[in-house]
C-alpha positions in Angstrom: 129.7 -25.7 -100.1 127.2 -23.0 -99.4 126.2 -22.1 -95.9 122.7 -23.1 -94.7 119.9 -21.1 -96.3 122.1 -19.3 -98.9 121.3 -21.7 -101.7 117.6 -21.1 -101.1 118.2 -17.4 -100.9 120.0 -17.5 -104.3 117.2 -19.4 -106.0 114.6 -17.1 -104.5 116.4 -14.0 -105.6 116.6 -15.3 -109.2 112.9 -16.0 -109.2 112.1 -12.6 -107.6 114.2 -10.6 -110.1 112.8 -12.6 -113.0 109.2 -11.9 -111.7 110.0 -8.3 -111.1 111.3 -7.9 -114.7 108.3 -9.7 -116.1 105.8 -7.5 -114.2 107.6 -4.3 -115.1 107.8 -5.1 -118.8 110.9 -4.7 -120.9 113.6 -2.7 -119.3 114.5 0.7 -120.8 116.8 0.5 -123.8 119.7 2.2 -121.9 119.4 -0.3 -119.0 119.1 -3.4 -121.2 122.2 -2.3 -123.2 124.2 -0.9 -120.3 124.3 2.4 -118.3 122.6 5.4 -119.8 124.5 8.1 -121.7 126.2 10.4 -119.3 127.4 13.9 -120.5 129.8 14.4 -117.6 133.5 14.2 -118.2 133.9 12.1 -115.0 131.3 10.2 -113.1 130.8 7.3 -110.7 127.9 5.4 -109.1 128.5 3.5 -105.8 126.5 1.5 -103.3 126.3 3.4 -100.0 126.2 0.2 -97.9 129.3 -1.5 -99.3 131.0 1.2 -101.3 131.0 -1.0 -104.3 131.5 0.8 -107.6 128.6 0.0 -109.9 129.6 2.2 -112.8 132.5 4.6 -113.5 133.8 7.0 -116.1 137.2 8.6 -115.5 136.3 8.2 -111.8 139.8 8.2 -110.5 140.9 11.3 -112.4 141.9 14.3 -110.3 139.7 17.3 -111.2 138.6 20.7 -109.8 135.8 19.8 -107.3 134.1 23.2 -106.9 131.7 23.4 -104.0 131.4 19.6 -103.6 134.5 20.4 -101.4 132.0 21.6 -98.8 131.1 18.0 -98.0 134.5 17.6 -96.4 134.3 21.0 -94.8 131.1 19.9 -93.0 132.5 16.5 -92.1 135.6 18.0 -90.5 133.6 20.8 -88.8 131.2 18.2 -87.2 134.2 16.1 -86.1 136.2 18.9 -84.5 133.5 21.5 -83.6 130.4 21.9 -81.5 127.3 22.6 -83.6 125.9 24.7 -80.7 129.0 27.0 -80.4 128.5 30.6 -81.5 130.6 31.8 -84.4 131.4 35.4 -85.1 131.8 36.1 -88.8 135.1 37.9 -89.6 135.7 40.6 -92.2 137.7 38.1 -94.3 135.0 35.5 -94.2 132.3 38.0 -95.2 134.4 39.2 -98.1 134.9 35.7 -99.6 133.9 35.9 -103.3 131.6 33.6 -105.2 128.4 31.9 -103.9 127.3 33.6 -100.7 125.1 33.2 -97.6 125.2 37.0 -97.4 127.0 37.1 -94.1 128.4 40.4 -92.8 131.3 41.2 -90.4 130.2 40.7 -86.8 127.2 38.5 -87.6 126.8 35.7 -85.0 125.4 32.3 -85.8 125.8 28.9 -84.3 128.2 26.5 -86.1 125.2 24.3 -86.8 123.4 27.2 -88.6 126.5 28.0 -90.6 126.7 24.4 -91.7 123.2 24.7 -93.1 124.2 27.9 -94.9 127.3 25.9 -96.2 125.5 22.8 -97.4 122.1 24.3 -98.6 123.1 27.7 -100.0 126.7 26.8 -100.7 128.0 29.9 -99.0 131.7 30.5 -99.5 131.5 33.0 -96.7 130.1 30.4 -94.4 132.9 28.0 -95.3 135.6 30.5 -94.3 133.7 31.4 -91.1 133.5 27.7 -90.2 137.2 27.1 -91.0 138.4 30.1 -88.9 136.2 29.1 -86.0 137.2 25.4 -86.0 140.9 25.7 -86.8 141.9 29.4 -86.4 142.7 29.9 -90.1 141.9 28.6 -93.5 145.4 26.9 -93.9 145.0 25.2 -90.6 141.5 24.0 -91.5 142.7 22.7 -94.9 145.3 20.6 -93.0 142.5 19.0 -91.0 140.7 18.4 -94.3 143.7 16.7 -95.8 144.2 14.6 -92.6 140.6 13.4 -92.9 141.1 12.6 -96.6 144.1 10.4 -95.6 142.0 8.7 -93.0 139.3 7.9 -95.6 142.0 6.5 -97.9 141.4 9.1 -100.7 144.1 8.7 -103.3 143.3 11.6 -105.6 142.3 14.4 -103.2 144.1 17.5 -101.8 142.4 20.5 -100.3 143.7 24.1 -100.1 140.5 25.9 -99.0 137.1 25.0 -97.4 134.9 26.3 -100.3 136.2 24.9 -103.5 137.1 28.1 -105.4 139.7 27.1 -108.0 143.3 27.0 -106.7 146.4 25.1 -107.7 146.7 21.8 -105.8 143.0 21.8 -104.8 141.5 18.7 -106.4 139.6 15.5 -106.0 138.1 12.8 -108.1 134.6 11.5 -108.7 135.3 8.3 -106.7 136.9 10.2 -103.8 133.9 12.6 -103.6 131.6 9.6 -103.5 133.6 8.3 -100.5 133.4 11.7 -98.8 129.6 11.7 -99.3 129.4 8.2 -98.0 131.3 9.2 -94.9 129.2 12.3 -94.4 125.9 10.5 -94.8 126.9 8.2 -91.9 126.9 11.3 -89.6 123.2 12.1 -88.6 123.7 15.9 -88.5 125.2 15.9 -92.0 122.6 13.6 -93.5 119.7 15.7 -92.0 121.0 18.9 -93.5 121.7 17.6 -97.0 118.3 16.0 -97.4 116.5 19.2 -96.5 115.0 21.2 -99.3 114.7 24.3 -97.2 115.7 25.4 -93.7 115.3 28.5 -91.5 118.3 29.9 -89.6 118.5 32.7 -87.0 121.4 34.7 -85.6 122.3 38.3 -84.6 124.2 41.0 -86.4 126.9 43.2 -84.9 124.3 45.5 -83.4 122.5 42.5 -81.7 119.6 42.7 -84.0 117.9 39.4 -84.9 118.7 37.9 -88.3 116.3 35.4 -89.8 117.1 33.8 -93.1 115.3 31.2 -95.2 117.7 28.9 -97.0 116.7 27.0 -100.2 118.9 24.0 -101.2 120.8 24.4 -104.5 120.2 20.7 -105.2 117.1 20.9 -107.4 116.6 17.1 -107.3 115.3 17.4 -103.8 112.3 19.4 -105.1 111.5 16.9 -107.9 112.2 13.4 -106.6 111.0 12.2 -103.2 113.6 9.5 -103.1 116.6 11.8 -103.5 118.2 12.5 -100.1 121.3 14.6 -100.8 124.0 15.7 -101.3 125.8 18.7 -102.8 126.2 20.9 -105.9 129.3 22.6 -107.2 130.0 25.0 -110.0 133.0 26.9 -111.2 134.4 27.7 -114.6 137.2 25.2 -114.1 135.0 22.4 -112.6 131.9 23.0 -114.7 128.6 21.9 -113.4 129.1 19.2 -110.7 126.7 17.2 -108.5 126.9 14.6 -105.8 123.5 13.0 -105.5 122.2 10.3 -103.2 118.9 8.4 -103.5 117.2 5.6 -101.6 114.6 3.3 -103.1 113.4 -0.1 -101.9 115.9 -0.2 -99.1 118.9 0.5 -101.4 120.9 3.7 -101.2 123.1 4.8 -104.0 125.5 7.7 -104.5 126.1 9.3 -107.9 128.8 11.8 -108.7 129.0 13.8 -112.0 131.7 16.3 -112.7 131.9 18.9 -115.5 128.5 17.8 -116.8 126.4 19.4 -119.6 123.3 18.0 -117.7 124.1 17.3 -114.1 120.5 16.8 -113.0 119.7 14.4 -115.8 123.0 12.6 -115.6 122.6 12.0 -111.8 119.0 10.8 -112.1 119.8 8.5 -115.0 122.7 7.0 -113.1 120.6 6.5 -110.0 117.7 5.1 -111.9 120.0 2.7 -113.8 121.5 1.5 -110.5 118.1 0.9 -108.8 116.8 -1.0 -111.9 119.9 -3.0 -112.6 121.0 -4.1 -109.1 119.3 -5.8 -106.2 120.6 -6.7 -102.8 121.6 -10.2 -101.9 121.3 -10.7 -98.2 123.3 -13.8 -97.2 123.7 -12.8 -93.5 121.3 -11.5 -90.9 122.6 -10.4 -87.6 122.4 -13.2 -85.1 121.4 -15.8 -87.8 123.3 -19.1 -87.5 125.6 -19.7 -90.5 126.7 -23.2 -89.4 127.6 -25.4 -86.4 131.2 -26.5 -85.8 132.8 -29.1 -83.6 135.6 -27.7 -81.4 138.6 -29.3 -80.0 138.6 -29.5 -76.3 134.8 -30.0 -75.9 132.5 -33.0 -75.4 132.1 -35.3 -78.4 128.6 -34.2 -79.3 129.1 -30.5 -78.5 128.6 -28.1 -81.4 129.3 -24.4 -81.5 126.7 -22.3 -83.3 128.4 -19.7 -85.5 126.4 -16.6 -86.2 126.7 -13.4 -88.2 127.8 -10.4 -86.1 125.9 -7.9 -88.4 123.7 -8.0 -91.4 125.3 -8.3 -94.8 123.7 -7.0 -98.0 125.5 -6.6 -101.3 124.3 -5.2 -104.6 124.3 -7.8 -107.4 123.1 -7.5 -111.0 121.1 -10.2 -112.7 124.0 -11.0 -115.0 126.3 -11.6 -112.0 124.0 -14.1 -110.2 125.4 -17.2 -111.9 128.9 -16.3 -110.6 127.8 -15.4 -107.1 129.4 -17.5 -104.3 129.6 -17.3 -100.5 132.6 -18.5 -98.6 133.1 -19.1 -94.9 136.5 -19.1 -93.2 136.9 -20.0 -89.6 139.8 -19.0 -87.3 142.7 -21.4 -87.5 143.3 -23.5 -84.4 139.8 -22.8 -83.1 139.2 -24.7 -79.8 137.4 -24.4 -76.5 136.9 -22.4 -74.4 135.0 -19.8 -76.5 133.0 -16.9 -75.1 129.6 -15.9 -76.6 130.2 -13.1 -79.1 133.9 -14.0 -79.6 135.0 -13.5 -83.3 135.6 -17.0 -84.8 135.8 -16.3 -88.6 134.2 -14.4 -91.5 131.7 -14.8 -94.3 132.3 -13.2 -97.7 130.2 -12.8 -100.8 132.1 -12.9 -104.1 131.3 -12.5 -107.8 134.0 -14.5 -109.5 137.2 -13.4 -107.6 135.8 -10.0 -106.7 134.9 -9.6 -103.1 131.6 -7.7 -102.7 131.3 -7.8 -98.9 132.4 -9.4 -95.7 130.9 -9.9 -92.3 132.5 -11.1 -89.1 131.2 -14.4 -87.6 131.0 -14.8 -83.9 130.2 -17.6 -81.4 126.5 -17.8 -80.8 126.9 -19.3 -77.4 129.7 -19.9 -74.9 131.5 -23.2 -75.3 133.5 -24.2 -72.1 136.4 -26.5 -72.2 135.3 -30.0 -71.1 137.1 -31.5 -68.0 140.0 -33.6 -68.9 138.4 -36.9 -67.6 135.4 -36.4 -69.9 137.7 -35.6 -72.8 139.7 -38.7 -72.1 136.6 -40.8 -71.9 135.3 -39.4 -75.2 138.7 -40.2 -76.8 138.5 -43.8 -75.5 134.9 -44.2 -76.8 135.9 -42.9 -80.2 138.9 -45.3 -80.3 
């Protein structure tokens, strides 16, 4: 049996999606027949809110990640470093080959400014300067990156350096990179940098002269699509052209990853467009909204405990999946008074078939004290 209000939400969503499709005309051919053609050797599209995989192609295959590596570099630096700390660029950092922020030995920038050079200009020199500052050396920083990868549950990822230049045993997968981007976008400082098309940074060189640099983001989509809000490019001969792109439209945020692509900009936009067109959020739970009332052992006969959602729950569902959508509520075994307001009492889950799309904790909406034993005895006699 569906919780109160969910059946109405289901019918309303069907009508809304039908109306939206009618008003928009026939969907594009590639949407009607499935996802668009993607040139990338590996790709994935996930929902930012739930992490649900909406589309995948060789998404769990370990590959060279190129500079998409720098998402993890930034995430680890923000976790272990102080963005306001001053970093002095070493000779080794300044000499790092590949894409460059044009740092020189003795230059001094804050860690926050180097993160902007890392994520916008994709500076390999900035990556090494950050690693040396945070952990003392590149190998020590790579150990922190791998520890974070383990914390995030990444199954096909191992890092050797902070910049993504090709090395043996330095690899990730499209799916793992999507999860790294998702974790990064939850960090305000990370999200602010990757959605910026341009930034200005200032520092000092070894002679204490002011350095002022304008940084333009290598992610071209930020200049062409107002709804794109990240994340990171990557290019090496081994990895090919790579892109991790996030976009937000109509309250839905999606993350697309394309690796070794012949058309990374087009691939990413087509994937994001397909996701926004093909999926809509079902919102069966609103924070504080009552899901049901339950009778508890140990209370007065007519006392009912309001059970409410602890947080909002929104899951992406396609029109084809709606007939198989179901919501389940499970309450804690042996639930009885006394119960404190806000105490976890169960969970609510949204499923399509047997696939769980999302879960929210259910809590007591009010305190429910245990009734005095005489009143409980009297209620028992009356029921008898």
